[in-house]
C-alpha positions as CSV (number, residue, x, y, z in Angstrom):
1,M,42.9,24.3,-31.2
2,T,41.4,26.0,-28.2
3,I,43.2,26.0,-24.9
4,A,41.2,26.9,-21.7
5,G,43.2,27.8,-18.7
6,P,42.3,27.0,-15.1
7,P,39.3,28.9,-13.8
8,E,40.1,31.9,-11.6
9,A,37.4,31.0,-9.0
10,R,37.1,27.5,-7.7
11,P,33.6,26.4,-6.5
12,A,33.4,25.8,-2.7
13,D,31.3,22.7,-3.1
14,G,32.2,21.6,-6.6
15,L,34.9,20.5,-9.0
16,A,36.7,22.6,-11.6
17,I,38.3,20.7,-14.5
18,D,40.8,22.0,-17.1
19,F,40.7,20.5,-20.6
20,V,42.1,20.9,-24.1
21,V,40.1,20.3,-27.3
22,E,41.9,19.6,-30.5
23,S,39.8,19.7,-33.7
24,D,40.3,17.0,-36.3
25,R,39.8,18.2,-39.9
26,A,38.7,14.8,-41.2
27,Q,36.2,14.3,-38.4
28,L,34.8,17.8,-38.9
29,G,34.5,17.2,-42.6
30,E,32.6,13.9,-41.9
31,I,30.1,15.8,-39.7
32,V,29.6,18.3,-42.5
33,R,28.9,15.5,-45.0
34,R,26.4,13.9,-42.7
35,V,24.5,17.2,-42.1
36,R,24.4,17.9,-45.9
37,D,23.2,14.3,-46.6
38,G,20.4,14.7,-43.9
39,R,21.9,12.0,-41.7
40,V,22.4,14.4,-38.8
41,R,19.8,16.9,-37.8
42,T,19.6,19.5,-35.2
43,N,17.0,19.5,-32.4
44,I,16.3,23.2,-31.8
45,G,13.6,23.8,-29.3
46,N,13.8,27.5,-28.6
47,V,15.7,30.5,-30.1
48,A,16.0,33.6,-28.0
49,T,17.9,36.8,-28.1
50,L,20.8,37.5,-25.7
51,D,18.5,39.9,-23.8
52,D,16.0,37.0,-23.2
53,A,18.7,34.4,-22.3
54,V,17.9,34.1,-18.6
55,G,14.2,33.5,-19.3
56,A,15.0,31.1,-22.1
57,F,17.1,28.9,-19.7
58,N,14.4,29.1,-17.0
59,P,11.2,28.3,-19.0
60,T,7.8,28.1,-17.3
61,E,6.9,25.1,-19.5
62,R,8.9,22.2,-20.8
63,V,10.8,22.8,-24.1
64,T,11.7,19.9,-26.4
65,G,15.1,20.4,-28.0
66,K,18.1,22.7,-27.4
67,T,17.9,26.3,-26.5
68,I,19.8,28.6,-28.9
69,I,20.8,32.1,-27.9
70,R,21.1,34.5,-30.8
71,V,23.9,37.0,-30.2
72,R,23.6,38.9,-33.4
73,P,20.4,40.3,-34.9
């Protein structure tokens, strides 16, 4: 379980929401089975290093898929 507390800074023109996520072992196991069976696939568009993260999230051309930031080499 991950518990995120309230944000320290509240946006002047926005909304801050607190939430709790509880993992469910059975549901996570089902996701693993679907990935292994090929029923769920990832849609990775761009993989960038942490040093290049700002540029990766501000591309000059359209990228299809999700942007992944690689933290470790």
